C-alpha positions in Angstrom: -144.8 170.8 -7.7 -145.0 167.8 -5.4 -147.0 165.7 -7.9 -144.2 166.2 -10.5 -141.5 165.2 -8.1 -143.4 162.1 -7.0 -143.9 161.1 -10.7 -140.2 161.7 -11.5 -139.2 159.5 -8.6 -141.7 156.8 -9.5 -140.4 156.7 -13.2 -136.8 156.7 -12.1 -137.1 153.9 -9.5 -139.6 151.8 -11.7 -139.5 152.6 -15.4 -142.4 150.2 -15.8 -144.7 152.0 -13.4 -148.2 152.6 -14.6 -149.5 156.3 -14.0 -153.1 156.8 -15.2 -153.6 159.7 -17.5 -155.3 162.7 -15.9 -155.0 161.6 -12.4 -152.0 163.7 -11.3 -154.2 165.6 -8.7 -155.1 162.4 -7.0 -151.5 161.1 -6.6 -150.7 161.0 -2.9 -147.3 159.3 -2.8 -145.3 156.1 -3.3 -145.7 152.6 -2.1 -142.2 151.0 -1.9 -143.4 147.5 -0.6 -142.1 145.9 -3.8 -141.8 147.8 -6.9 -142.5 151.3 -6.3 -146.0 152.2 -7.5 -148.2 155.2 -7.2 -150.7 155.7 -4.5 -153.9 157.6 -5.4 -156.9 159.0 -3.5 -159.8 157.0 -4.6 -162.3 160.0 -3.9 -160.1 162.6 -5.8 -159.9 160.1 -8.8 -163.7 159.9 -8.9 -164.0 163.6 -8.7 -161.4 164.0 -11.6 -163.3 161.5 -13.7 -166.6 163.3 -13.1 -165.0 166.7 -13.8 -163.7 165.4 -17.2 -167.3 164.4 -18.3 -168.3 161.1 -16.7 -171.3 160.6 -14.7 -170.9 159.5 -11.1 -171.9 155.9 -12.2 -169.6 155.8 -15.1 -166.7 157.2 -12.9 -167.3 154.4 -10.3 -167.2 151.7 -13.0 -164.1 153.3 -14.9 -161.4 150.7 -15.7 -158.5 152.6 -14.0 -159.6 150.9 -10.7 -159.3 147.3 -12.3 -155.6 147.6 -13.0 -153.9 144.8 -11.3 -150.3 143.8 -11.3 -147.0 144.7 -9.9 -146.6 148.0 -11.6 -150.1 149.2 -11.2 -151.4 151.9 -8.9 -153.2 151.4 -5.8 -156.1 153.5 -4.5 -156.6 154.5 -0.8 -160.3 154.4 0.0 -160.7 157.8 1.5 -164.5 158.1 1.1 -165.2 157.9 4.8 -167.5 154.9 4.6 
């Protein structure tokens, strides 16, 4: 599976990488600009949070999007707005 391979590579190249729980389906790839970190779909992440029981408002406010730092994931704004 592509996601498993991406996660394996990330953890091998950066043992300190932060991979949010339950967001595997939203993982798109790797950013290797500095330390390798995960690149996630913002839209798919919101969909997964809602699927797991949050309201849309709660999902938009979820703290996974507040992670900041060299090992934290980034989110691609693929909402189309």
